[in-house]
TIVO-2410 file (N, C-alpha, C; in nm, 3 decimals):
# residues 91
REC num residu      c1      c2      c3 atome chaine
REC   1      M   3.443   1.135   0.660     N      A
REC   1      M   3.381   1.252   0.609    CA      A
REC   1      M   3.259   1.218   0.526     C      A
REC   2      A   3.165   1.310   0.522     N      A
REC   2      A   3.044   1.286   0.446    CA      A
REC   2      A   3.068   1.320   0.300     C      A
REC   3      K   2.997   1.248   0.214     N      A
REC   3      K   3.009   1.273   0.074    CA      A
REC   3      K   2.938   1.405   0.042     C      A
REC   4      Q   2.992   1.475  -0.045     N      A
REC   4      Q   2.923   1.598  -0.092    CA      A
REC   4      Q   2.836   1.558  -0.210     C      A
REC   5      V   2.712   1.592  -0.195     N      A
REC   5      V   2.615   1.562  -0.298    CA      A
REC   5      V   2.594   1.687  -0.385     C      A
REC   6      Q   2.612   1.666  -0.511     N      A
REC   6      Q   2.588   1.780  -0.602    CA      A
REC   6      Q   2.442   1.783  -0.635     C      A
REC   7      R   2.385   1.894  -0.616     N      A
REC   7      R   2.244   1.908  -0.657    CA      A
REC   7      R   2.236   1.974  -0.794     C      A
REC   8      K   2.163   1.907  -0.873     N      A
REC   8      K   2.141   1.966  -1.009    CA      A
REC   8      K   2.029   2.062  -1.007     C      A
REC   9      T   2.055   2.174  -1.060     N      A
REC   9      T   1.952   2.277  -1.072    CA      A
REC   9      T   1.901   2.275  -1.210     C      A
REC  10      R   1.770   2.268  -1.214     N      A
REC  10      R   1.702   2.271  -1.346    CA      A
REC  10      R   1.673   2.411  -1.384     C      A
REC  11      A   1.700   2.440  -1.509     N      A
REC  11      A   1.664   2.571  -1.560    CA      A
REC  11      A   1.516   2.560  -1.600     C      A
REC  12      R   1.440   2.631  -1.518     N      A
REC  12      R   1.297   2.631  -1.547    CA      A
REC  12      R   1.268   2.717  -1.664     C      A
REC  13      S   1.189   2.664  -1.752     N      A
REC  13      S   1.148   2.747  -1.863    CA      A
REC  13      S   1.023   2.825  -1.818     C      A
REC  14      L   1.041   2.954  -1.823     N      A
REC  14      L   0.927   3.038  -1.780    CA      A
REC  14      L   0.843   3.068  -1.902     C      A
REC  15      K   0.716   3.029  -1.888     N      A
REC  15      K   0.626   3.056  -1.996    CA      A
REC  15      K   0.550   3.180  -1.964     C      A
REC  16      K   0.524   3.255  -2.068     N      A
REC  16      K   0.441   3.369  -2.046    CA      A
REC  16      K   0.298   3.327  -2.018     C      A
REC  17      A   0.241   3.382  -1.912     N      A
REC  17      A   0.103   3.348  -1.880    CA      A
REC  17      A   0.011   3.421  -1.976     C      A
REC  18      T  -0.071   3.342  -2.041     N      A
REC  18      T  -0.167   3.401  -2.128    CA      A
REC  18      T  -0.299   3.409  -2.056     C      A
REC  19      W  -0.351   3.529  -2.048     N      A
REC  19      W  -0.478   3.554  -1.975    CA      A
REC  19      W  -0.590   3.552  -2.071     C      A
REC  20      V  -0.666   3.449  -2.068     N      A
REC  20      V  -0.780   3.433  -2.156    CA      A
REC  20      V  -0.909   3.454  -2.076     C      A
REC  21      T  -0.991   3.538  -2.131     N      A
REC  21      T  -1.120   3.564  -2.064    CA      A
REC  21      T  -1.233   3.544  -2.161     C      A
REC  22      D  -1.341   3.498  -2.106     N      A
REC  22      D  -1.460   3.473  -2.191    CA      A
REC  22      D  -1.558   3.590  -2.188     C      A
REC  23      L  -1.512   3.702  -2.127     N      A
REC  23      L  -1.600   3.818  -2.119    CA      A
REC  23      L  -1.601   3.891  -2.256     C      A
REC  24      T  -1.720   3.924  -2.297     N      A
REC  24      T  -1.734   3.995  -2.424    CA      A
REC  24      T  -1.795   4.131  -2.398     C      A
REC  25      T  -1.820   4.204  -2.505     N      A
REC  25      T  -1.878   4.338  -2.488    CA      A
REC  25      T  -2.019   4.330  -2.426     C      A
REC  26      T  -2.087   4.222  -2.445     N      A
REC  26      T  -2.216   4.204  -2.381    CA      A
REC  26      T  -2.205   4.199  -2.230     C      A
REC  27      N  -2.100   4.126  -2.184     N      A
REC  27      N  -2.080   4.119  -2.038    CA      A
REC  27      N  -2.045   4.258  -1.981     C      A
REC  28      F  -1.961   4.333  -2.049     N      A
REC  28      F  -1.928   4.466  -2.001    CA      A
REC  28      F  -2.041   4.562  -2.010     C      A
REC  29      T  -2.127   4.547  -2.108     N      A
REC  29      T  -2.247   4.631  -2.115    CA      A
REC  29      T  -2.341   4.602  -2.001     C      A
REC  30      L  -2.366   4.473  -1.971     N      A
REC  30      L  -2.450   4.436  -1.857    CA      A
REC  30      L  -2.390   4.483  -1.727     C      A
REC  31      F  -2.258   4.478  -1.715     N      A
REC  31      F  -2.197   4.527  -1.588    CA      A
REC  31      F  -2.212   4.678  -1.578     C      A
REC  32      G  -2.196   4.750  -1.688     N      A
REC  32      G  -2.219   4.899  -1.682    CA      A
REC  32      G  -2.362   4.931  -1.653     C      A
REC  33      L  -2.457   4.854  -1.706     N      A
REC  33      L  -2.597   4.869  -1.673    CA      A
REC  33      L  -2.623   4.845  -1.530     C      A
REC  34      G  -2.561   4.742  -1.475     N      A
REC  34      G  -2.577   4.714  -1.335    CA      A
REC  34      G  -2.524   4.823  -1.247     C      A
REC  35      L  -2.405   4.884  -1.279     N      A
REC  35      L  -2.355   4.991  -1.203    CA      A
REC  35      L  -2.443   5.113  -1.213     C      A
REC  36      L  -2.502   5.136  -1.328     N      A
REC  36      L  -2.597   5.249  -1.344    CA      A
REC  36      L  -2.719   5.228  -1.259     C      A
REC  37      V  -2.774   5.112  -1.255     N      A
REC  37      V  -2.891   5.080  -1.173    CA      A
REC  37      V  -2.859   5.099  -1.027     C      A
REC  38      I  -2.743   5.055  -0.984     N      A
REC  38      I  -2.699   5.069  -0.846    CA      A
REC  38      I  -2.689   5.216  -0.809     C      A
REC  39      A  -2.629   5.299  -0.900     N      A
REC  39      A  -2.616   5.441  -0.874    CA      A
REC  39      A  -2.754   5.508  -0.867     C      A
REC  40      I  -2.846   5.465  -0.950     N      A
REC  40      I  -2.982   5.521  -0.941    CA      A
REC  40      I  -3.048   5.482  -0.811     C      A
REC  41      G  -3.027   5.358  -0.765     N      A
REC  41      G  -3.080   5.314  -0.636    CA      A
REC  41      G  -3.027   5.398  -0.523     C      A
REC  42      Y  -2.898   5.426  -0.522     N      A
REC  42      Y  -2.846   5.513  -0.412    CA      A
REC  42      Y  -2.892   5.658  -0.426     C      A
REC  43      F  -2.917   5.701  -0.547     N      A
REC  43      F  -2.971   5.835  -0.568    CA      A
REC  43      F  -3.111   5.842  -0.510     C      A
REC  44      F  -3.194   5.740  -0.540     N      A
REC  44      F  -3.334   5.737  -0.484    CA      A
REC  44      F  -3.327   5.729  -0.332     C      A
REC  45      L  -3.229   5.657  -0.280     N      A
REC  45      L  -3.216   5.642  -0.136    CA      A
REC  45      L  -3.181   5.773  -0.065     C      A
REC  46      S  -3.113   5.861  -0.134     N      A
REC  46      S  -3.068   5.984  -0.071    CA      A
REC  46      S  -3.167   6.101  -0.084     C      A
REC  47      R  -3.274   6.083  -0.155     N      A
REC  47      R  -3.375   6.190  -0.175    CA      A
REC  47      R  -3.458   6.212  -0.052     C      A
REC  48      P  -3.472   6.337  -0.006     N      A
REC  48      P  -3.561   6.366   0.107    CA      A
REC  48      P  -3.706   6.367   0.061     C      A
REC  49      P  -3.803   6.347   0.140     N      A
REC  49      P  -3.797   6.305   0.281    CA      A
REC  49      P  -3.756   6.161   0.290     C      A
REC  50      Y  -3.681   6.129   0.395     N      A
REC  50      Y  -3.618   6.003   0.409    CA      A
REC  50      Y  -3.710   5.889   0.450     C      A
REC  51      N  -3.834   5.920   0.486     N      A
REC  51      N  -3.932   5.819   0.515    CA      A
REC  51      N  -4.036   5.807   0.409     C      A
REC  52      S  -4.003   5.841   0.285     N      A
REC  52      S  -4.101   5.838   0.176    CA      A
REC  52      S  -4.104   5.697   0.109     C      A
REC  53      F  -4.197   5.677   0.029     N      A
REC  53      F  -4.213   5.552  -0.046    CA      A
REC  53      F  -4.091   5.530  -0.137     C      A
REC  54      L  -4.037   5.638  -0.197     N      A
REC  54      L  -3.928   5.622  -0.286    CA      A
REC  54      L  -3.802   5.569  -0.216     C      A
REC  55      S  -3.772   5.628  -0.101     N      A
REC  55      S  -3.646   5.586  -0.032    CA      A
REC  55      S  -3.665   5.462   0.053     C      A
REC  56      L  -3.787   5.427   0.090     N      A
REC  56      L  -3.805   5.307   0.175    CA      A
REC  56      L  -3.842   5.185   0.095     C      A
REC  57      T  -3.897   5.197  -0.024     N      A
REC  57      T  -3.945   5.082  -0.098    CA      A
REC  57      T  -3.876   5.068  -0.234     C      A
REC  58      V  -3.880   5.177  -0.315     N      A
REC  58      V  -3.829   5.168  -0.451    CA      A
REC  58      V  -3.675   5.152  -0.452     C      A
REC  59      A  -3.609   5.235  -0.373     N      A
REC  59      A  -3.457   5.232  -0.374    CA      A
REC  59      A  -3.404   5.094  -0.331     C      A
REC  60      P  -3.452   5.033  -0.227     N      A
REC  60      P  -3.395   4.902  -0.195    CA      A
REC  60      P  -3.425   4.795  -0.303     C      A
REC  61      L  -3.540   4.802  -0.367     N      A
REC  61      L  -3.571   4.709  -0.474    CA      A
REC  61      L  -3.479   4.732  -0.593     C      A
REC  62      V  -3.452   4.855  -0.628     N      A
REC  62      V  -3.362   4.889  -0.738    CA      A
REC  62      V  -3.224   4.837  -0.705     C      A
REC  63      L  -3.178   4.859  -0.580     N      A
REC  63      L  -3.045   4.810  -0.540    CA      A
REC  63      L  -3.037   4.661  -0.544     C      A
REC  64      L  -3.142   4.591  -0.507     N      A
REC  64      L  -3.142   4.444  -0.512    CA      A
REC  64      L  -3.132   4.394  -0.655     C      A
REC  65      V  -3.204   4.462  -0.746     N      A
REC  65      V  -3.199   4.421  -0.885    CA      A
REC  65      V  -3.055   4.446  -0.939     C      A
REC  66      G  -2.998   4.559  -0.900     N      A
REC  66      G  -2.858   4.582  -0.948    CA      A
REC  66      G  -2.757   4.485  -0.894     C      A
REC  67      Y  -2.761   4.463  -0.761     N      A
REC  67      Y  -2.659   4.378  -0.699    CA      A
REC  67      Y  -2.683   4.228  -0.718     C      A
REC  68      L  -2.807   4.187  -0.717     N      A
REC  68      L  -2.838   4.044  -0.715    CA      A
REC  68      L  -2.876   3.988  -0.851     C      A
REC  69      V  -2.908   4.073  -0.947     N      A
REC  69      V  -2.948   4.025  -1.080    CA      A
REC  69      V  -2.848   4.069  -1.188     C      A
REC  70      L  -2.826   4.199  -1.202     N      A
REC  70      L  -2.753   4.249  -1.320    CA      A
REC  70      L  -2.602   4.220  -1.306     C      A
REC  71      V  -2.541   4.246  -1.191     N      A
REC  71      V  -2.397   4.223  -1.177    CA      A
REC  71      V  -2.364   4.072  -1.189     C      A
REC  72      P  -2.433   3.981  -1.120     N      A
REC  72      P  -2.406   3.839  -1.143    CA      A
REC  72      P  -2.431   3.791  -1.288     C      A
REC  73      M  -2.533   3.851  -1.348     N      A
REC  73      M  -2.563   3.815  -1.486    CA      A
REC  73      M  -2.452   3.857  -1.578     C      A
REC  74      A  -2.393   3.972  -1.551     N      A
REC  74      A  -2.284   4.023  -1.628    CA      A
REC  74      A  -2.162   3.935  -1.617     C      A
REC  75      I  -2.140   3.873  -1.500     N      A
REC  75      I  -2.028   3.790  -1.482    CA      A
REC  75      I  -2.053   3.650  -1.540     C      A
REC  76      L  -2.171   3.597  -1.526     N      A
REC  76      L  -2.199   3.459  -1.568    CA      A
REC  76      L  -2.250   3.443  -1.708     C      A
REC  77      Y  -2.287   3.553  -1.778     N      A
REC  77      Y  -2.351   3.539  -1.907    CA      A
REC  77      Y  -2.248   3.485  -2.011     C      A
REC  78      R  -2.288   3.389  -2.089     N      A
REC  78      R  -2.206   3.333  -2.190    CA      A
REC  78      R  -2.298   3.298  -2.309     C      A
REC  79      R  -2.256   3.337  -2.428     N      A
REC  79      R  -2.334   3.302  -2.544    CA      A
REC  79      R  -2.331   3.152  -2.573     C      A
REC  80      K  -2.440   3.100  -2.622     N      A
REC  80      K  -2.445   2.961  -2.659    CA      A
REC  80      K  -2.367   2.947  -2.793     C      A
REC  81      P  -2.285   2.835  -2.802     N      A
REC  81      P  -2.215   2.824  -2.928    CA      A
REC  81      P  -2.312   2.789  -3.041     C      A
REC  82      A  -2.274   2.818  -3.160     N      A
REC  82      A  -2.358   2.791  -3.276    CA      A
REC  82      A  -2.373   2.637  -3.296     C      A
REC  83      E  -2.472   2.598  -3.367     N      A
REC  83      E  -2.504   2.459  -3.388    CA      A
REC  83      E  -2.385   2.381  -3.444     C      A
REC  84      G  -2.322   2.432  -3.546     N      A
REC  84      G  -2.219   2.361  -3.615    CA      A
REC  84      G  -2.079   2.360  -3.551     C      A
REC  85      S  -2.053   2.453  -3.461     N      A
REC  85      S  -1.923   2.464  -3.405    CA      A
REC  85      S  -1.918   2.401  -3.266     C      A
REC  86      S  -1.794   2.363  -3.229     N      A
REC  86      S  -1.776   2.310  -3.092    CA      A
REC  86      S  -1.659   2.380  -3.031     C      A
REC  87      E  -1.648   2.373  -2.899     N      A
REC  87      E  -1.539   2.438  -2.826    CA      A
REC  87      E  -1.407   2.374  -2.860     C      A
REC  88      R  -1.400   2.247  -2.881     N      A
REC  88      R  -1.274   2.175  -2.906    CA      A
REC  88      R  -1.219   2.211  -3.045     C      A
REC  89      A  -1.307   2.242  -3.137     N      A
REC  89      A  -1.263   2.274  -3.272    CA      A
REC  89      A  -1.187   2.406  -3.276     C      A
REC  90      K  -1.218   2.496  -3.184     N      A
REC  90      K  -1.154   2.626  -3.182    CA      A
REC  90      K  -1.011   2.618  -3.128     C      A
REC  91      E  -0.981   2.519  -3.044     N      A
REC  91      E  -0.853   2.507  -2.978    CA      A
REC  91      E  -0.749   2.445  -3.061     C      A
***
């Protein structure tokens, strides 16, 4: 007969996941501004006549600024640390 092997089960200690984000109010303000610019771009795009300068030139440029400049800037923006402080000192 084969030996029975006892498997030891480890009690895993479940740690609460702490969700730390570096986003500040500046990031959220930039994101809100980006959404506002995008909404204005779509508003310009919907104005008749549909072959006008506003809907063919201005609206796409406004949408590009919103999607390609403001929203990524809101995600990637980070304040520079002060001269005397370091990131390791805070931890």
